[in-house]
VEXKE-102088 format. One record per atom (N, C-alpha, C, CB): residue in three letters; atom name; x, y, z. Coordinates in steps of 0.2 Angstrom, whole numbers. Last residue first. Glycine has a CB too. Layout:
<pts>
+-------+-------+-------+-------+-------+
| nuvex | bamar |    xx |    yy |    zz |
+-------+-------+-------+-------+-------+
|   ALA |    CA |     X |     Y |     Z |
...
+-------+-------+-------+-------+-------+
</pts>
This chain:
<pts>
+-------+-------+-------+-------+-------+
| nuvex | bamar |    xx |    yy |    zz |
+-------+-------+-------+-------+-------+
|   MET |     N |   446 |   103 |   197 |
|   MET |    CA |   442 |    98 |   202 |
|   MET |     C |   444 |    99 |   208 |
|   MET |    CB |   442 |    91 |   199 |
|   ILE |     N |   455 |   112 |   193 |
|   ILE |    CA |   448 |   114 |   193 |
|   ILE |     C |   444 |   110 |   198 |
|   ILE |    CB |   445 |   114 |   186 |
|   THR |     N |   467 |   104 |   193 |
|   THR |    CA |   466 |   110 |   197 |
|   THR |     C |   459 |   113 |   198 |
|   THR |    CB |   471 |   116 |   195 |
|   GLU |     N |   464 |    95 |   183 |
|   GLU |    CA |   465 |    92 |   190 |
|   GLU |     C |   464 |    98 |   195 |
|   GLU |    CB |   471 |    89 |   191 |
|   ASN |     N |   464 |   102 |   171 |
|   ASN |    CA |   458 |    99 |   173 |
|   ASN |     C |   458 |    97 |   181 |
|   ASN |    CB |   457 |    93 |   169 |
|   GLU |     N |   477 |   106 |   170 |
|   GLU |    CA |   472 |   111 |   172 |
|   GLU |     C |   466 |   108 |   174 |
|   GLU |    CB |   471 |   115 |   165 |
|   LYS |     N |   483 |    93 |   168 |
|   LYS |    CA |   485 |    97 |   174 |
|   LYS |     C |   480 |   102 |   175 |
|   LYS |    CB |   492 |   100 |   173 |
|   ALA |     N |   477 |    90 |   155 |
|   ALA |    CA |   475 |    85 |   161 |
|   ALA |     C |   477 |    89 |   168 |
|   ALA |    CB |   479 |    79 |   161 |
|   SER |     N |   471 |   105 |   148 |
|   SER |    CA |   475 |    99 |   148 |
|   SER |     C |   474 |    95 |   154 |
|   SER |    CB |   483 |   102 |   148 |
|   LEU |     N |   456 |   109 |   140 |
|   LEU |    CA |   460 |   110 |   146 |
|   LEU |     C |   465 |   104 |   145 |
|   LEU |    CB |   456 |   110 |   152 |
|   ASN |     N |   447 |   119 |   129 |
|   ASN |    CA |   452 |   113 |   129 |
|   ASN |     C |   457 |   114 |   135 |
|   ASN |    CB |   456 |   114 |   122 |
|   PRO |     N |   430 |   122 |   132 |
|   PRO |    CA |   437 |   124 |   133 |
|   PRO |     C |   441 |   118 |   133 |
|   PRO |    CB |   438 |   128 |   139 |
|   GLN |     N |   417 |   119 |   120 |
|   GLN |    CA |   420 |   117 |   126 |
|   GLN |     C |   427 |   119 |   127 |
|   GLN |    CB |   419 |   109 |   127 |
|   PRO |     N |   403 |   129 |   114 |
|   PRO |    CA |   410 |   127 |   113 |
|   PRO |     C |   413 |   125 |   120 |
|   PRO |    CB |   415 |   133 |   110 |
|   GLN |     N |   387 |   122 |   113 |
|   GLN |    CA |   392 |   127 |   116 |
|   GLN |     C |   399 |   124 |   116 |
|   GLN |    CB |   389 |   127 |   124 |
|   ALA |     N |   377 |   121 |    99 |
|   ALA |    CA |   381 |   117 |   103 |
|   ALA |     C |   386 |   123 |   106 |
|   ALA |    CB |   386 |   112 |    99 |
|   ALA |     N |   361 |   128 |   100 |
|   ALA |    CA |   367 |   128 |    97 |
|   ALA |     C |   372 |   124 |   101 |
|   ALA |    CB |   370 |   135 |    94 |
|   PRO |     N |   345 |   119 |   102 |
|   PRO |    CA |   350 |   124 |   104 |
|   PRO |     C |   357 |   123 |   101 |
|   PRO |    CB |   351 |   124 |   112 |
|   LYS |     N |   333 |   118 |    89 |
|   LYS |    CA |   338 |   115 |    93 |
|   LYS |     C |   343 |   120 |    96 |
|   LYS |    CB |   341 |   109 |    90 |
|   ARG |     N |   316 |   125 |    90 |
|   ARG |    CA |   323 |   125 |    87 |
|   ARG |     C |   328 |   121 |    92 |
|   ARG |    CB |   325 |   132 |    85 |
|   SER |     N |   304 |   127 |    96 |
|   SER |    CA |   306 |   120 |    94 |
|   SER |     C |   312 |   120 |    91 |
|   SER |    CB |   300 |   119 |    89 |
|   LEU |     N |   304 |   141 |   100 |
|   LEU |    CA |   304 |   136 |   105 |
|   LEU |     C |   306 |   129 |   103 |
|   LEU |    CB |   297 |   135 |   109 |
|   PHE |     N |   303 |   147 |    87 |
|   PHE |    CA |   308 |   148 |    92 |
|   PHE |     C |   309 |   143 |    97 |
|   PHE |    CB |   308 |   155 |    95 |
|   THR |     N |   291 |   142 |    83 |
|   THR |    CA |   297 |   140 |    79 |
|   THR |     C |   303 |   141 |    83 |
|   THR |    CB |   297 |   145 |    73 |
|   GLY |     N |   282 |   147 |    92 |
|   GLY |    CA |   283 |   140 |    92 |
|   GLY |     C |   289 |   138 |    88 |
|   GLY |    CB |   276 |   137 |    88 |
|   LEU |     N |   284 |   161 |    89 |
|   LEU |    CA |   286 |   158 |    96 |
|   LEU |     C |   287 |   151 |    96 |
|   LEU |    CB |   281 |   160 |   101 |
|   LYS |     N |   279 |   162 |    76 |
|   LYS |    CA |   286 |   163 |    77 |
|   LYS |     C |   288 |   160 |    84 |
|   LYS |    CB |   287 |   171 |    77 |
|   SER |     N |   268 |   147 |    73 |
|   SER |    CA |   269 |   154 |    75 |
|   SER |     C |   277 |   155 |    76 |
|   SER |    CB |   266 |   156 |    81 |
|   ASN |     N |   265 |   135 |    70 |
|   ASN |    CA |   268 |   138 |    65 |
|   ASN |     C |   270 |   146 |    67 |
|   ASN |    CB |   265 |   138 |    58 |
|   ASP |     N |   265 |   120 |    78 |
|   ASP |    CA |   264 |   127 |    80 |
|   ASP |     C |   268 |   131 |    75 |
|   ASP |    CB |   266 |   128 |    87 |
|   LYS |     N |   256 |   106 |    73 |
|   LYS |    CA |   262 |   110 |    72 |
|   LYS |     C |   260 |   117 |    74 |
|   LYS |    CB |   265 |   109 |    65 |
|   LYS |     N |   250 |    92 |    83 |
|   LYS |    CA |   248 |    99 |    79 |
|   LYS |     C |   255 |   103 |    79 |
|   LYS |    CB |   243 |   102 |    83 |
|   GLU |     N |   249 |    75 |    80 |
|   GLU |    CA |   253 |    81 |    83 |
|   GLU |     C |   251 |    87 |    79 |
|   GLU |    CB |   260 |    79 |    83 |
|   VAL |     N |   235 |    66 |    84 |
|   VAL |    CA |   238 |    69 |    79 |
|   VAL |     C |   242 |    75 |    82 |
|   VAL |    CB |   234 |    71 |    73 |
|   SER |     N |   227 |    51 |    88 |
|   SER |    CA |   231 |    57 |    91 |
|   SER |     C |   236 |    59 |    86 |
|   SER |    CB |   235 |    54 |    97 |
|   VAL |     N |   211 |    44 |    89 |
|   VAL |    CA |   217 |    45 |    85 |
|   VAL |     C |   221 |    51 |    88 |
|   VAL |    CB |   215 |    47 |    78 |
|   LYS |     N |   200 |    41 |    95 |
|   LYS |    CA |   205 |    37 |    97 |
|   LYS |     C |   212 |    38 |    93 |
|   LYS |    CB |   203 |    30 |    95 |
|   SER |     N |   190 |    50 |    91 |
|   SER |    CA |   193 |    51 |    97 |
|   SER |     C |   199 |    47 |    99 |
|   SER |    CB |   187 |    50 |   102 |
|   ARG |     N |   187 |    44 |    79 |
|   ARG |    CA |   191 |    50 |    79 |
|   ARG |     C |   194 |    52 |    85 |
|   ARG |    CB |   188 |    57 |    76 |
|   SER |     N |   178 |    35 |    82 |
|   SER |    CA |   184 |    33 |    80 |
|   SER |     C |   189 |    38 |    80 |
|   SER |    CB |   184 |    29 |    73 |
|   SER |     N |   167 |    44 |    86 |
|   SER |    CA |   170 |    39 |    91 |
|   SER |     C |   177 |    37 |    89 |
|   SER |    CB |   165 |    33 |    92 |
|   PRO |     N |   164 |    52 |    74 |
|   PRO |    CA |   166 |    55 |    80 |
|   PRO |     C |   170 |    50 |    85 |
|   PRO |    CB |   161 |    58 |    84 |
|   ASN |     N |   172 |    45 |    59 |
|   ASN |    CA |   166 |    46 |    63 |
|   ASN |     C |   168 |    48 |    70 |
|   ASN |    CB |   162 |    40 |    64 |
|   MET |     N |   183 |    42 |    52 |
|   MET |    CA |   179 |    46 |    49 |
|   MET |     C |   172 |    47 |    53 |
|   MET |    CB |   177 |    44 |    42 |
|   ALA |     N |   195 |    33 |    54 |
|   ALA |    CA |   193 |    39 |    59 |
|   ALA |     C |   189 |    44 |    56 |
|   ALA |    CB |   200 |    42 |    61 |
|   PHE |     N |   195 |    22 |    46 |
|   PHE |    CA |   199 |    28 |    44 |
|   PHE |     C |   197 |    34 |    48 |
|   PHE |    CB |   197 |    29 |    36 |
|   LEU |     N |   187 |    13 |    52 |
|   LEU |    CA |   194 |    12 |    51 |
|   LEU |     C |   198 |    18 |    50 |
|   LEU |    CB |   195 |     6 |    46 |
|   GLY |     N |   174 |    20 |    51 |
|   GLY |    CA |   178 |    20 |    57 |
|   GLY |     C |   185 |    18 |    57 |
|   GLY |    CB |   174 |    15 |    62 |
|   GLY |     N |   172 |    17 |    37 |
|   GLY |    CA |   173 |    24 |    40 |
|   GLY |     C |   176 |    24 |    46 |
|   GLY |    CB |   166 |    28 |    40 |
|   LEU |     N |   170 |     3 |    38 |
|   LEU |    CA |   176 |     6 |    35 |
|   LEU |     C |   177 |    13 |    37 |
|   LEU |    CB |   175 |     5 |    27 |
|   SER |     N |   158 |     3 |    46 |
|   SER |    CA |   164 |     0 |    48 |
|   SER |     C |   170 |     3 |    45 |
|   SER |    CB |   164 |    -7 |    47 |
|   VAL |     N |   149 |    10 |    37 |
|   VAL |    CA |   150 |    13 |    44 |
|   VAL |     C |   157 |    10 |    46 |
|   VAL |    CB |   144 |    11 |    48 |
|   LEU |     N |   150 |     1 |    26 |
|   LEU |    CA |   151 |     8 |    25 |
|   LEU |     C |   153 |    11 |    32 |
|   LEU |    CB |   146 |    12 |    22 |
|   LEU |     N |   145 |   -10 |    32 |
|   LEU |    CA |   152 |   -10 |    30 |
|   LEU |     C |   154 |    -3 |    29 |
|   LEU |    CB |   152 |   -14 |    23 |
|   ASN |     N |   131 |    -6 |    34 |
|   ASN |    CA |   136 |    -8 |    40 |
|   ASN |     C |   143 |    -8 |    38 |
|   ASN |    CB |   134 |   -15 |    43 |
|   GLN |     N |   127 |    -5 |    21 |
|   GLN |    CA |   127 |     1 |    25 |
|   GLN |     C |   132 |     0 |    31 |
|   GLN |    CB |   120 |     3 |    28 |
|   GLU |     N |   129 |   -18 |    16 |
|   GLU |    CA |   133 |   -13 |    13 |
|   GLU |     C |   133 |    -7 |    18 |
|   GLU |    CB |   130 |   -11 |     6 |
|   SER |     N |   119 |   -24 |    24 |
|   SER |    CA |   126 |   -26 |    25 |
|   SER |     C |   131 |   -21 |    22 |
|   SER |    CB |   127 |   -33 |    22 |
|   ALA |     N |   107 |   -18 |    20 |
|   ALA |    CA |   109 |   -17 |    26 |
|   ALA |     C |   117 |   -18 |    27 |
|   ALA |    CB |   105 |   -20 |    31 |
|   MET |     N |   110 |   -12 |     3 |
|   MET |    CA |   107 |   -17 |     8 |
|   MET |     C |   110 |   -15 |    14 |
|   MET |    CB |   110 |   -24 |     5 |
|   MET |     N |   104 |     3 |    -5 |
|   MET |    CA |   110 |    -1 |    -2 |
|   MET |     C |   107 |    -6 |     3 |
|   MET |    CB |   114 |     4 |     2 |
|   PRO |     N |   100 |    12 |   -20 |
|   PRO |    CA |    98 |     7 |   -14 |
|   PRO |     C |   104 |     3 |   -12 |
|   PRO |    CB |    92 |     2 |   -17 |
|   GLU |     N |   108 |    28 |   -22 |
|   GLU |    CA |   106 |    21 |   -24 |
|   GLU |     C |   104 |    16 |   -19 |
|   GLU |    CB |   112 |    18 |   -28 |
|   ASN |     N |   111 |    41 |   -19 |
|   ASN |    CA |   105 |    38 |   -17 |
|   ASN |     C |   103 |    32 |   -20 |
|   ASN |    CB |    99 |    44 |   -19 |
|   ASN |     N |   124 |    44 |   -22 |
|   ASN |    CA |   120 |    44 |   -27 |
|   ASN |     C |   113 |    42 |   -26 |
|   ASN |    CB |   123 |    40 |   -33 |
|   TYR |     N |   130 |    42 |    -9 |
|   TYR |    CA |   129 |    49 |   -12 |
|   TYR |     C |   124 |    50 |   -17 |
|   TYR |    CB |   136 |    52 |   -14 |
|   PHE |     N |   130 |    28 |    -9 |
|   PHE |    CA |   126 |    32 |    -4 |
|   PHE |     C |   125 |    39 |    -7 |
|   PHE |    CB |   130 |    32 |     3 |
|   LYS |     N |   139 |    25 |   -19 |
|   LYS |    CA |   132 |    23 |   -20 |
|   LYS |     C |   128 |    26 |   -15 |
|   LYS |    CB |   133 |    15 |   -18 |
|   THR |     N |   150 |    32 |   -14 |
|   THR |    CA |   147 |    34 |   -20 |
|   THR |     C |   140 |    32 |   -21 |
|   THR |    CB |   152 |    32 |   -26 |
|   ALA |     N |   153 |    23 |    -3 |
|   ALA |    CA |   151 |    30 |    -2 |
|   ALA |     C |   148 |    33 |    -8 |
|   ALA |    CB |   157 |    35 |     1 |
|   LEU |     N |   156 |    12 |    -9 |
|   LEU |    CA |   150 |    12 |    -5 |
|   LEU |     C |   148 |    19 |    -4 |
|   LEU |    CB |   152 |     8 |     1 |
|   ARG |     N |   168 |    16 |   -15 |
|   ARG |    CA |   163 |    13 |   -19 |
|   ARG |     C |   156 |    13 |   -16 |
|   ARG |    CB |   165 |     6 |   -21 |
|   VAL |     N |   176 |    20 |    -4 |
|   VAL |    CA |   174 |    25 |    -9 |
|   VAL |     C |   168 |    23 |   -14 |
|   VAL |    CB |   180 |    27 |   -14 |
|   LEU |     N |   178 |     8 |     2 |
|   LEU |    CA |   174 |    14 |     6 |
|   LEU |     C |   172 |    19 |     1 |
|   LEU |    CB |   179 |    17 |    11 |
|   LEU |     N |   186 |     2 |    -8 |
|   LEU |    CA |   180 |    -1 |    -6 |
|   LEU |     C |   175 |     4 |    -2 |
|   LEU |    CB |   181 |    -7 |    -1 |
|   ALA |     N |   197 |    11 |    -7 |
|   ALA |    CA |   193 |    11 |   -13 |
|   ALA |     C |   186 |     7 |   -12 |
|   ALA |    CB |   197 |     7 |   -18 |
|   PHE |     N |   201 |     8 |     6 |
|   PHE |    CA |   199 |    15 |     5 |
|   PHE |     C |   195 |    15 |    -2 |
|   PHE |    CB |   204 |    20 |     4 |
|   HIS |     N |   206 |    -5 |     4 |
|   HIS |    CA |   201 |    -4 |     9 |
|   HIS |     C |   197 |     3 |     7 |
|   HIS |    CB |   203 |    -4 |    16 |
|   LEU |     N |   217 |    -1 |    -5 |
|   LEU |    CA |   212 |    -6 |    -7 |
|   LEU |     C |   205 |    -5 |    -2 |
|   LEU |    CB |   214 |   -14 |    -6 |
|   ARG |     N |   225 |     8 |     2 |
|   ARG |    CA |   222 |    10 |    -5 |
|   ARG |     C |   216 |     5 |    -6 |
|   ARG |    CB |   226 |    10 |   -10 |
|   ASP |     N |   233 |     8 |    13 |
|   ASP |    CA |   226 |     8 |    14 |
|   ASP |     C |   222 |     8 |     7 |
|   ASP |    CB |   224 |    13 |    19 |
|   SER |     N |   246 |    10 |     9 |
|   SER |    CA |   244 |     3 |    10 |
|   SER |     C |   237 |     2 |    12 |
|   SER |    CB |   248 |     0 |    16 |
|   GLU |     N |   247 |    24 |     9 |
|   GLU |    CA |   247 |    20 |     3 |
|   GLU |     C |   245 |    13 |     4 |
|   GLU |    CB |   254 |    20 |    -1 |
|   MET |     N |   236 |    31 |    21 |
|   MET |    CA |   242 |    29 |    19 |
|   MET |     C |   241 |    25 |    12 |
|   MET |    CB |   246 |    26 |    24 |
|   LEU |     N |   227 |    42 |    31 |
|   LEU |    CA |   227 |    38 |    25 |
|   LEU |     C |   234 |    37 |    22 |
|   LEU |    CB |   222 |    41 |    20 |
|   VAL |     N |   232 |    50 |    42 |
|   VAL |    CA |   228 |    43 |    43 |
|   VAL |     C |   228 |    39 |    37 |
|   VAL |    CB |   221 |    45 |    45 |
|   GLY |     N |   238 |    62 |    39 |
|   GLY |    CA |   242 |    57 |    42 |
|   GLY |     C |   238 |    50 |    43 |
|   GLY |    CB |   245 |    59 |    49 |
|   PRO |     N |   224 |    72 |    43 |
|   PRO |    CA |   230 |    71 |    40 |
|   PRO |     C |   234 |    66 |    43 |
|   PRO |    CB |   234 |    78 |    40 |
|   ILE |     N |   208 |    65 |    41 |
|   ILE |    CA |   213 |    68 |    46 |
|   ILE |     C |   219 |    67 |    43 |
|   ILE |    CB |   212 |    65 |    53 |
|   SER |     N |   198 |    69 |    27 |
|   SER |    CA |   201 |    64 |    32 |
|   SER |     C |   206 |    68 |    36 |
|   SER |    CB |   204 |    59 |    28 |
|   GLU |     N |   193 |    77 |    17 |
|   GLU |    CA |   189 |    77 |    23 |
|   GLU |     C |   193 |    73 |    29 |
|   GLU |    CB |   182 |    75 |    22 |
|   GLU |     N |   201 |    74 |     6 |
|   GLU |    CA |   201 |    81 |     9 |
|   GLU |     C |   198 |    81 |    16 |
|   GLU |    CB |   197 |    85 |     4 |
|   VAL |     N |   197 |    61 |     4 |
|   VAL |    CA |   204 |    62 |     6 |
|   VAL |     C |   204 |    69 |     9 |
|   VAL |    CB |   209 |    61 |     0 |
|   LEU |     N |   184 |    63 |     0 |
|   LEU |    CA |   185 |    59 |     7 |
|   LEU |     C |   192 |    60 |     9 |
|   LEU |    CB |   184 |    52 |     6 |
|   THR |     N |   186 |    69 |   -12 |
|   THR |    CA |   182 |    72 |    -7 |
|   THR |     C |   184 |    69 |     0 |
|   THR |    CB |   174 |    72 |    -8 |
|   LYS |     N |   193 |    60 |   -20 |
|   LYS |    CA |   196 |    66 |   -18 |
|   LYS |     C |   192 |    70 |   -12 |
|   LYS |    CB |   196 |    71 |   -24 |
|   TRP |     N |   183 |    50 |   -20 |
|   TRP |    CA |   189 |    48 |   -17 |
|   TRP |     C |   192 |    55 |   -15 |
|   TRP |    CB |   194 |    45 |   -23 |
|   VAL |     N |   172 |    56 |   -27 |
|   VAL |    CA |   171 |    55 |   -20 |
|   VAL |     C |   178 |    53 |   -17 |
|   VAL |    CB |   166 |    48 |   -19 |
|   LYS |     N |   179 |    57 |   -39 |
|   LYS |    CA |   177 |    63 |   -36 |
|   LYS |     C |   176 |    62 |   -29 |
|   LYS |    CB |   170 |    66 |   -40 |
|   LYS |     N |   180 |    44 |   -42 |
|   LYS |    CA |   186 |    48 |   -41 |
|   LYS |     C |   185 |    54 |   -38 |
|   LYS |    CB |   190 |    49 |   -48 |
|   GLU |     N |   167 |    40 |   -44 |
|   GLU |    CA |   170 |    37 |   -38 |
|   GLU |     C |   177 |    41 |   -37 |
|   GLU |    CB |   172 |    30 |   -40 |
|   ALA |     N |   164 |    47 |   -56 |
|   ALA |    CA |   160 |    49 |   -49 |
|   ALA |     C |   164 |    46 |   -43 |
|   ALA |    CB |   153 |    46 |   -49 |
|   LYS |     N |   172 |    40 |   -65 |
|   LYS |    CA |   173 |    47 |   -64 |
|   LYS |     C |   170 |    50 |   -57 |
|   LYS |    CB |   170 |    51 |   -70 |
|   SER |     N |   177 |    24 |   -57 |
|   SER |    CA |   173 |    28 |   -62 |
|   SER |     C |   174 |    36 |   -60 |
|   SER |    CB |   165 |    27 |   -61 |
|   LEU |     N |   193 |    16 |   -55 |
|   LEU |    CA |   187 |    19 |   -53 |
|   LEU |     C |   183 |    24 |   -58 |
|   LEU |    CB |   189 |    24 |   -46 |
|   ASN |     N |   205 |    12 |   -61 |
|   ASN |    CA |   199 |     8 |   -62 |
|   ASN |     C |   192 |    11 |   -59 |
|   ASN |    CB |   200 |     1 |   -60 |
|   ALA |     N |   215 |    20 |   -57 |
|   ALA |    CA |   212 |    21 |   -64 |
|   ALA |     C |   206 |    18 |   -65 |
|   ALA |    CB |   217 |    19 |   -69 |
|   PRO |     N |   214 |    26 |   -40 |
|   PRO |    CA |   216 |    21 |   -45 |
|   PRO |     C |   212 |    22 |   -52 |
|   PRO |    CB |   214 |    14 |   -42 |
|   PRO |     N |   218 |    43 |   -35 |
|   PRO |    CA |   213 |    37 |   -36 |
|   PRO |     C |   215 |    33 |   -41 |
|   PRO |    CB |   206 |    40 |   -37 |
|   LYS |     N |   234 |    47 |   -28 |
|   LYS |    CA |   228 |    48 |   -32 |
|   LYS |     C |   224 |    42 |   -33 |
|   LYS |    CB |   231 |    50 |   -39 |
|   GLY |     N |   239 |    45 |   -10 |
|   GLY |    CA |   240 |    46 |   -18 |
|   GLY |     C |   233 |    47 |   -21 |
|   GLY |    CB |   244 |    40 |   -21 |
|   ILE |     N |   242 |    42 |     3 |
|   ILE |    CA |   237 |    37 |    -1 |
|   ILE |     C |   237 |    39 |    -8 |
|   ILE |    CB |   230 |    38 |     2 |
|   PRO |     N |   259 |    44 |     7 |
|   PRO |    CA |   252 |    46 |     7 |
|   PRO |     C |   248 |    41 |     2 |
|   PRO |    CB |   252 |    53 |     5 |
|   LYS |     N |   271 |    34 |    16 |
|   LYS |    CA |   268 |    36 |    10 |
|   LYS |     C |   261 |    38 |    10 |
|   LYS |    CB |   270 |    30 |     5 |
|   ASP |     N |   276 |    29 |    28 |
|   ASP |    CA |   275 |    36 |    28 |
|   ASP |     C |   272 |    39 |    21 |
|   ASP |    CB |   281 |    40 |    30 |
|   THR |     N |   272 |    14 |    37 |
|   THR |    CA |   273 |    17 |    31 |
|   THR |     C |   272 |    25 |    32 |
|   THR |    CB |   269 |    15 |    25 |
|   THR |     N |   277 |    -1 |    46 |
|   THR |    CA |   274 |     6 |    46 |
|   THR |     C |   275 |     9 |    39 |
|   THR |    CB |   276 |    11 |    51 |
|   PRO |     N |   277 |   -16 |    55 |
|   PRO |    CA |   278 |   -12 |    49 |
|   PRO |     C |   274 |    -6 |    49 |
|   PRO |    CB |   276 |   -16 |    42 |
|   GLU |     N |   285 |   -19 |    70 |
|   GLU |    CA |   278 |   -18 |    67 |
|   GLU |     C |   279 |   -14 |    60 |
|   GLU |    CB |   273 |   -15 |    72 |
|   ASN |     N |   296 |   -23 |    78 |
|   ASN |    CA |   296 |   -24 |    70 |
|   ASN |     C |   289 |   -23 |    67 |
|   ASN |    CB |   299 |   -30 |    69 |
|   GLU |     N |   292 |   -21 |    91 |
|   GLU |    CA |   297 |   -17 |    88 |
|   GLU |     C |   297 |   -17 |    81 |
|   GLU |    CB |   304 |   -19 |    91 |
|   ARG |     N |   279 |   -19 |   100 |
|   ARG |    CA |   281 |   -23 |    95 |
|   ARG |     C |   286 |   -19 |    90 |
|   ARG |    CB |   275 |   -26 |    91 |
|   LYS |     N |   275 |   -19 |   117 |
|   LYS |    CA |   278 |   -15 |   112 |
|   LYS |     C |   281 |   -20 |   106 |
|   LYS |    CB |   284 |   -11 |   114 |
|   LEU |     N |   271 |   -26 |   128 |
|   LEU |    CA |   266 |   -24 |   123 |
|   LEU |     C |   269 |   -22 |   116 |
|   LEU |    CB |   261 |   -19 |   125 |
|   GLY |     N |   276 |   -31 |   140 |
|   GLY |    CA |   279 |   -33 |   133 |
|   GLY |     C |   275 |   -32 |   127 |
|   GLY |    CB |   281 |   -40 |   133 |
|   ARG |     N |   274 |   -29 |   153 |
|   ARG |    CA |   269 |   -33 |   149 |
|   ARG |     C |   271 |   -35 |   142 |
|   ARG |    CB |   262 |   -30 |   149 |
|   HIS |     N |   282 |   -19 |   159 |
|   HIS |    CA |   283 |   -26 |   160 |
|   HIS |     C |   279 |   -31 |   156 |
|   HIS |    CB |   282 |   -28 |   167 |
|   PRO |     N |   276 |    -7 |   156 |
|   PRO |    CA |   282 |    -9 |   152 |
|   PRO |     C |   283 |   -16 |   153 |
|   PRO |    CB |   288 |    -4 |   154 |
|   SER |     N |   262 |     0 |   158 |
|   SER |    CA |   264 |    -7 |   159 |
|   SER |     C |   270 |    -9 |   155 |
|   SER |    CB |   258 |   -11 |   158 |
|   HIS |     N |   263 |    14 |   155 |
|   HIS |    CA |   259 |    12 |   161 |
|   HIS |     C |   261 |     5 |   163 |
|   HIS |    CB |   252 |    12 |   159 |
|   ALA |     N |   270 |    15 |   143 |
|   ALA |    CA |   273 |    19 |   149 |
|   ALA |     C |   269 |    16 |   156 |
|   ALA |    CB |   272 |    26 |   149 |
|   PHE |     N |   262 |     8 |   135 |
|   PHE |    CA |   269 |     6 |   136 |
|   PHE |     C |   272 |     9 |   142 |
|   PHE |    CB |   274 |     8 |   130 |
|   ALA |     N |   250 |    15 |   135 |
|   ALA |    CA |   250 |     8 |   137 |
|   ALA |     C |   257 |     6 |   139 |
|   ALA |    CB |   247 |     4 |   132 |
|   GLY |     N |   247 |    28 |   130 |
|   GLY |    CA |   251 |    27 |   136 |
|   GLY |     C |   252 |    20 |   138 |
|   GLY |    CB |   249 |    32 |   141 |
|   LYS |     N |   240 |    29 |   118 |
|   LYS |    CA |   236 |    29 |   124 |
|   LYS |     C |   240 |    28 |   131 |
|   LYS |    CB |   232 |    22 |   124 |
|   ALA |     N |   250 |    29 |   109 |
|   ALA |    CA |   247 |    36 |   110 |
|   ALA |     C |   242 |    35 |   116 |
|   ALA |    CB |   242 |    37 |   104 |
|   GLU |     N |   254 |    16 |   110 |
|   GLU |    CA |   259 |    21 |   112 |
|   GLU |     C |   255 |    28 |   114 |
|   GLU |    CB |   264 |    22 |   107 |
|   LEU |     N |   243 |    10 |   104 |
|   LEU |    CA |   245 |     8 |   111 |
|   LEU |     C |   249 |    14 |   114 |
|   LEU |    CB |   248 |     1 |   111 |
|   ILE |     N |   244 |    15 |    91 |
|   ILE |    CA |   238 |    17 |    95 |
|   ILE |     C |   239 |    16 |   103 |
|   ILE |    CB |   232 |    13 |    93 |
|   ALA |     N |   256 |    10 |    87 |
|   ALA |    CA |   255 |    17 |    87 |
|   ALA |     C |   249 |    19 |    91 |
|   ALA |    CB |   254 |    20 |    80 |
|   SER |     N |   253 |    -4 |    87 |
|   SER |    CA |   258 |    -1 |    92 |
|   SER |     C |   257 |     6 |    93 |
|   SER |    CB |   265 |    -3 |    90 |
|   PRO |     N |   236 |    -9 |    85 |
|   PRO |    CA |   242 |    -7 |    82 |
|   PRO |     C |   246 |    -3 |    88 |
|   PRO |    CB |   241 |    -2 |    76 |
|   THR |     N |   228 |   -22 |    93 |
|   THR |    CA |   228 |   -15 |    93 |
|   THR |     C |   235 |   -13 |    90 |
|   THR |    CB |   227 |   -12 |   100 |
|   ARG |     N |   222 |   -37 |    85 |
|   ARG |    CA |   227 |   -33 |    89 |
|   ARG |     C |   227 |   -26 |    88 |
|   ARG |    CB |   234 |   -36 |    87 |
|   PRO |     N |   205 |   -42 |    87 |
|   PRO |    CA |   210 |   -40 |    83 |
|   PRO |     C |   215 |   -36 |    87 |
|   PRO |    CB |   208 |   -35 |    77 |
|   ARG |     N |   200 |   -55 |    98 |
|   ARG |    CA |   199 |   -48 |    97 |
|   ARG |     C |   205 |   -46 |    92 |
|   ARG |    CB |   199 |   -44 |   103 |
|   GLY |     N |   197 |   -72 |    91 |
|   GLY |    CA |   199 |   -67 |    96 |
|   GLY |     C |   199 |   -60 |    94 |
|   GLY |    CB |   206 |   -68 |    98 |
|   MET |     N |   185 |   -83 |    87 |
|   MET |    CA |   189 |   -78 |    85 |
|   MET |     C |   191 |   -73 |    90 |
|   MET |    CB |   187 |   -75 |    78 |
+-------+-------+-------+-------+-------+
</pts>
């Protein structure tokens, strides 16, 4: 089995496209979503819903999306078991660590995520605004020739 493909967003954040544009790494039609993960599913227990909300609050903004709900629910189930000091098999512990890594919930996986920080200061707002369009003089063809 080969290595899993790296998502285009991660390749772009690492500068792979700028570094090697000839390699054809960019995948133009890669599916993306901007829908947030939302509320916990109804089939989770009360304790699991509480862990869901806690993990969502602790996560990096922009990482958890609606399409991640199934894997995140599995992470929540395992994390609930861990928080309640229930016995866990080694395979469950490994899966918990792996799933946490998928959602950038450990130091090494967090280092691979790039999140744009917004500057909410007055200076940041001023610098990020778009300049107003400058009015262009209406010159006839004759006037234009004399200028050139």
